[in-house]
N, C-alpha and C positions, 0 to 999 in steps of 0.2 A: 700643492705641494711639490716640492721639491723631486728630484728620482731618487736620492735616499729614502725621503719620507711617502714614495711611492711603494718602494719598494718592501718595505714595513709595512706599510697598510695590507700590501699583498701577502706578505706572511703571515698577520694578524688574521686576514681574510680565511685563506687556506686553513690555518688552524680554528678556525670557527666553523666551517666544514667537518673537520672531522669532529671534533670535538660532537656534531650535532648529530653525525653518524654513528660513532660510539655508543653515543645517548641512547641509539635505537629509534631517533626520531622519521618519522616516515617523509617519505622525499615532496612531498606539493610541502610539508612543515619546513624542511630544509631550504627549501626552494623559496620560501615567504620569507623566511628571515634570514637566509643570503642578501635576499634584493632589498629587503628593511637597511640590513647594514649599509651593504651602497649607496642607497639612495644616503643614505646619515652622512656618509664619510665625502660621498660629493659632493653634496649641495655644504656642508659646514668644511670642505675641503682639510681634512685632519684625519689623521689612523685614529682607528680606533681606538688605539688605547692613550692617548692624550684627550678624548672627550672625556669632557665633567658634567658633573650633573648639571649645572647651568643650561651647558651646550645642549643638552638633551629638552630640558624643558622649553626653552627657544625654537629649538626644532618641530616638537610636536607641539609647541601652541600656535606656532604657523600652519603644519598640517591642518587643527581642527578649524584653524579662520578659513583656510580652502578651501577646506572639501566637507563643510560641515550646513545642514541646510538652514540651519540655528542664525547662522552668521551670513548665508546669502539671502537673505529674506530681508535685512537690515540693510 
């Protein structure tokens, strides 16, 4: 991401934290959700507002392949 995209991504990340807090989520939930968002946007190198359904499908398919016992055995 370029600088403008990074600033945009940071803005949406902060907004995400604010919304989770206002929803009354517990700190551990906020931490888990925010780490997941950082991981996804970092790996895909995209701001959260530009992620598509296909991006997320691709990301989670790869996560399952890397972390599932089922896929490790094969």
